[in-house]
C-alpha positions in Angstrom: 67.1 -39.1 -0.8 65.6 -41.4 -3.3 67.0 -44.8 -2.2 67.6 -46.2 1.2 69.2 -49.7 1.2 70.2 -51.1 4.7 70.1 -54.8 4.0 72.2 -57.3 5.7 72.9 -55.3 8.8 71.5 -57.3 11.7 69.4 -54.4 12.8 67.0 -55.2 15.6 63.8 -53.7 17.1 61.1 -52.0 15.3 61.5 -50.1 12.1 62.2 -46.6 13.1 59.3 -44.1 12.8 61.9 -41.5 11.7 61.5 -43.0 8.3 57.9 -41.9 8.0 57.2 -39.9 5.0 60.6 -38.8 3.8 60.2 -36.7 0.6 60.9 -38.5 -2.7 61.9 -41.8 -1.1 61.4 -44.4 -3.8 63.1 -47.5 -2.6 63.3 -48.8 0.9 65.2 -52.0 1.4 65.5 -53.3 5.0 65.8 -57.1 3.9 67.9 -59.6 5.9 67.9 -57.8 9.2 66.1 -58.8 12.5 63.4 -56.0 12.6 60.4 -57.1 14.6 56.8 -55.8 15.5 54.7 -54.1 12.8 55.5 -52.4 9.6 54.9 -48.6 10.3 51.8 -47.6 8.6 53.2 -44.1 8.0 55.8 -45.0 5.3 56.1 -42.8 2.3 53.3 -42.8 -0.3 55.9 -42.4 -3.0 57.5 -45.8 -2.5 58.0 -47.9 -5.6 59.8 -50.7 -3.9 59.4 -51.8 -0.3 61.6 -54.9 0.5 61.3 -56.1 4.1 62.1 -59.8 3.3 63.8 -61.9 5.9 63.1 -60.1 9.1 60.9 -60.9 12.1 58.1 -58.7 11.4 54.6 -59.8 12.8 52.0 -57.4 11.2 51.4 -55.7 7.9 49.0 -52.9 8.5 46.2 -51.7 6.2 48.4 -48.9 4.9 48.3 -49.1 1.1 45.3 -46.9 0.3 47.5 -44.2 -1.3 50.2 -46.3 -2.6 49.6 -45.9 -6.4 53.2 -46.1 -7.2 54.2 -49.2 -5.3 55.5 -51.9 -7.8 57.3 -54.3 -5.5 56.3 -55.5 -2.0 58.4 -58.2 -0.5 57.6 -59.3 3.0 58.5 -62.9 2.5 60.2 -64.9 5.2 58.8 -63.0 8.1 56.4 -64.0 11.0 53.4 -62.0 9.6 50.0 -63.5 10.9 46.5 -62.6 10.1 44.9 -61.3 6.8 46.7 -59.5 4.1 45.6 -55.9 4.1 42.5 -55.2 2.0 44.2 -51.8 0.8 46.5 -53.9 -1.4 43.9 -53.9 -4.0 44.6 -50.1 -4.2 48.1 -50.7 -5.5 47.3 -50.5 -9.2 50.9 -50.5 -10.2 51.8 -53.5 -8.1 53.9 -55.9 -10.2 55.5 -58.1 -7.6 54.0 -59.4 -4.3 55.9 -61.8 -2.3 54.4 -63.1 1.0 56.0 -66.4 1.1 56.9 -68.3 4.3 54.8 -66.3 6.7 52.0 -67.4 9.0 49.2 -65.7 7.3 45.6 -66.8 7.5 42.9 -66.2 4.8 45.0 -64.8 2.0 42.7 -65.5 -0.7 40.0 -62.6 -0.6 42.7 -60.1 -1.2 45.0 -62.1 -3.3 42.0 -62.8 -5.7 41.5 -59.2 -6.2 45.1 -58.2 -6.4 46.1 -61.0 -8.8 43.3 -60.1 -11.3 44.8 -56.6 -11.8 46.5 -56.5 -15.3 49.7 -55.0 -13.8 50.1 -57.9 -11.4 52.8 -60.2 -12.8 54.4 -62.1 -10.0 52.7 -63.3 -6.9 54.6 -65.7 -4.6 52.7 -67.4 -1.8 54.6 -70.6 -1.3 55.5 -72.2 2.0 52.9 -70.6 4.0 51.5 -72.0 7.1 47.8 -72.1 6.4 44.9 -71.9 9.0 41.5 -72.3 7.7 38.3 -73.5 9.3 36.5 -75.8 6.9 33.4 -76.4 9.0 30.1 -75.0 7.6 28.3 -72.3 9.5 
C-alpha cells in the first residue's frame, strides 16, 4: 500500500499503532477527523506526505530523524503544544511545513534551521497562540 487517505471521516481516539511502519507507505492523509493525543512516533520512515490537519492532536513527538523523504508535513489546526521537534531539521527534503493555528511555544529555534534549508519552500505559521517569557535572566 502506497497511499492511505482517510480524510473527512470523523474518526476519534488516537491514531492506531497498527499503522506503524507499513512497507512502502508514501502518503498518509488523516486530515479533517477528530484524532486526539499524540502522533505515533513509529510512523513509516518512507512517508513523503503526512497530513494530519484539522484534528485534535496535542503532541508532535521528536520522530523525524530518519525521515529523509518527507516533503510535506501538515499539522495545522490541531491543539499541539510545546516546542516543534528538533528532528525536523533532519528532513532535508521538506518542502511544505504547516503548523498554523496550534498552541505551540518557542517555534523559532527549529523553524530558523528548517527554513534555511534550500529545499524548504513553504512555511505556514500564522494564527498561532504564542507564549514567550520576555523577562531577562
